[in-house]
C-alpha positions in Angstrom: -36.0 -43.6 -27.0 -34.2 -42.4 -23.8 -34.4 -44.7 -20.8 -37.0 -42.7 -19.0 -39.2 -42.7 -22.1 -39.4 -38.9 -22.1 -39.1 -37.7 -25.7 -35.9 -35.9 -26.5 -36.0 -32.4 -27.9 -34.8 -32.2 -31.6 -34.4 -28.9 -33.5 -34.1 -29.1 -37.3 -32.3 -26.2 -38.8 -33.0 -25.3 -42.5 -29.7 -23.7 -43.5 -30.6 -22.1 -46.8 -32.2 -18.7 -47.0 -32.3 -18.3 -50.8 -35.6 -17.4 -52.4 -35.3 -20.3 -54.9 -34.1 -22.8 -52.3 -35.1 -26.5 -52.6 -34.5 -27.1 -48.9 -38.1 -26.7 -47.9 -39.0 -29.9 -49.8 -36.2 -31.7 -48.0 -37.3 -30.2 -44.7 -41.0 -31.3 -45.2 -39.9 -34.9 -45.9 -37.5 -35.1 -42.9 -39.7 -33.3 -40.5 -42.5 -35.8 -41.2 -40.1 -38.7 -40.7 -38.8 -37.3 -37.4 -42.3 -36.6 -36.0 -43.2 -40.3 -36.7 -40.5 -41.3 -34.2 -41.8 -41.3 -30.6 -38.3 -40.7 -29.3 -38.5 -37.0 -30.4 -40.3 -33.8 -29.8 -39.5 -31.8 -32.9 -39.0 -28.1 -33.6 -38.0 -26.4 -36.8 -35.8 -23.3 -37.2 -36.0 -21.8 -40.6 -33.1 -19.3 -40.9 -35.0 -17.4 -43.7 -37.6 -16.3 -41.1 -35.0 -14.9 -38.7 -33.1 -11.6 -38.7 -29.5 -12.7 -38.1 -27.4 -9.5 -38.3 -24.1 -9.8 -40.2 -22.4 -7.4 -37.8 -23.1 -9.9 -35.0 -25.1 -7.5 -32.9 -27.9 -9.0 -30.9 -31.7 -8.9 -31.3 -34.8 -10.8 -30.3 -34.2 -13.4 -33.1 -30.7 -14.0 -32.0 -31.7 -14.5 -28.4 -34.5 -16.9 -29.5 -32.1 -18.9 -31.6 -29.6 -19.2 -28.8 -32.4 -20.3 -26.4 -33.8 -22.9 -28.7 -30.3 -24.4 -29.4 -29.4 -24.4 -25.8 -32.6 -26.2 -24.8 -32.4 -28.8 -27.6 -31.0 -32.3 -26.8 -30.0 -32.7 -30.5 -29.9 -30.7 -33.7 -30.2 -31.8 -37.4 -28.9 -29.3 -40.0 -30.3 -29.4 -43.5 -27.8 -27.9 -45.8 -27.2 -27.4 -49.6 -23.8 -27.2 -51.0 -22.8 -23.8 -52.4 -19.4 -23.4 -54.0 -17.9 -26.5 -52.4 -19.2 -25.5 -48.9 -22.3 -24.5 -46.9 -24.3 -21.3 -46.9 -22.9 -18.2 -45.3 -26.2 -17.6 -43.5 -25.8 -20.9 -41.8 -22.3 -20.1 -40.6 -23.5 -16.7 -39.3 -26.3 -18.5 -37.3 -23.8 -21.0 -35.8 -21.3 -18.3 -34.9 -23.6 -15.6 -33.5 -24.9 -17.6 -30.5 -22.7 -18.5 -27.5 -20.6 -21.6 -28.0 -22.0 -23.0 -24.7 -25.3 -23.6 -26.5 -23.5 -26.1 -28.8 -21.2 -27.8 -26.4 -21.6 -31.5 -26.0 -24.6 -31.5 -28.3 -25.1 -34.1 -31.0 -25.6 -32.7 -34.5 -26.7 -34.7 -37.6 -26.8 -33.7 -41.2 -29.2 -33.9 -44.2 -27.5 -32.6 -47.3 -28.5 -32.0 -50.9 -26.7 -30.8 -54.0 -25.4 -31.8 -57.4 -23.1 -34.7 -58.0 -21.7 -34.6 -54.5 -25.1 -34.6 -52.9 -24.0 -31.8 -50.5 -21.4 -34.0 -48.8 -18.6 -31.4 -49.2 -20.8 -28.9 -47.3 -21.2 -31.5 -44.5 -17.4 -32.2 -44.3 -16.8 -28.5 -43.9 -19.5 -28.2 -41.3 -17.9 -31.0 -39.2 -14.8 -28.9 -38.7 -16.9 -25.9 -37.6 -18.9 -28.0 -35.1 -15.8 -29.7 -33.7 -14.3 -26.3 -32.9 -17.4 -25.4 -30.8 -17.3 -28.8 -29.0 -20.4 -30.3 -30.6 -20.6 -34.0 -31.5 -21.4 -34.7 -35.1 -23.1 -38.0 -36.1 -21.3 -40.2 -38.6 -24.2 -41.2 -40.9 -25.6 -38.5 -43.2 -28.6 -38.5 -45.4 -27.6 -37.1 -48.8 -29.6 -36.3 -51.9 -27.7 -36.2 -55.2 -29.1 -34.2 -58.1 -31.4 -32.3 -55.7 -34.8 -31.9 -57.5 -34.4 -35.1 -59.4 -34.3 -37.0 -56.1 -37.9 -36.1 -55.3 -41.2 -36.6 -57.3 -43.9 -34.1 -58.0 -45.6 -34.8 -54.7 -42.4 -33.9 -52.7 -41.6 -37.5 -51.8 -38.1 -39.0 -52.4 -37.8 -41.1 -55.6 -35.8 -43.7 -53.7 -38.2 -43.6 -50.7 -37.3 -46.9 -49.1 -33.6 -46.2 -49.3 -33.6 -42.6 -47.9 -36.3 -43.4 -45.3 -34.0 -46.2 -44.0 -31.1 -43.7 -43.9 -33.2 -41.2 -42.0 -34.1 -43.9 -39.5 -30.5 -44.8 -39.0 -29.6 -41.1 -38.5 -32.3 -40.6 -36.0 -31.3 -43.8 -34.1 -27.7 -42.7 -33.8 -28.7 -39.2 -32.9 -31.0 -40.5 -30.2 -28.2 -42.6 -28.7 -25.9 -39.7 -28.5 -28.5 -37.3 -27.2 -29.6 -39.6 -24.4 -26.0 -40.4 -23.5 -24.8 -36.8 -23.4 -27.9 -35.6 -21.6 -27.3 -38.2 -18.9 -23.6 -37.4 -18.7 -24.3 -33.6 -18.4 -26.8 -34.2 -15.6 -24.1 -35.9 -13.6 -21.3 -33.6 -14.6 -21.9 -30.4 -16.6 -19.7 -30.1 -19.7 -16.7 -27.8 -19.4 -13.9 -27.2 -21.8 -10.6 -28.2 -20.4 -8.7 -25.3 -18.9 -5.0 -25.3 -20.0 -2.7 -26.3 -17.2 -0.7 -23.4 -15.7 2.8 -23.0 -17.2 5.6 -24.4 -15.0 8.8 -22.5 -14.4 
């Protein structure tokens, strides 16, 4: 928990918008784990419920998304792996809001997929978030085989293992969120401005 004991604000983004998505099961499990941790005040952003225009025009949903990300102390992205990468709807949601909402913000990942467990999607996402000056957390929770990783009640088959991994992720995320929040309070984050060219 942050030093002042005030809960940090975590937004969980469900990155898949497919009708047949398995991500809601993963979300239910992780949201429950996060809400058990007193360090966090938790919100959920389900991209399937938002109107994110592909022409990058703005609307009320885009404004709401930008506001929630800007106000969050940290973000966790839940993503499947589609064709060796992450969903297009997730990329659109990342790109459509101002970069300043992401700057100096810690981002963690929960991934799911086939043999790779969604890790190739995460590696691609790290490059995207580096470009917009977000700080990605090293440890990732990954589910290989997707539906086979959960039982009929929606709980992970290897509950002890993945619950420990989630605890580790949330701990690292808390450290970065508290550190960056404190740093930004002292000195707001600003991208370096290139030095003027010399003659």
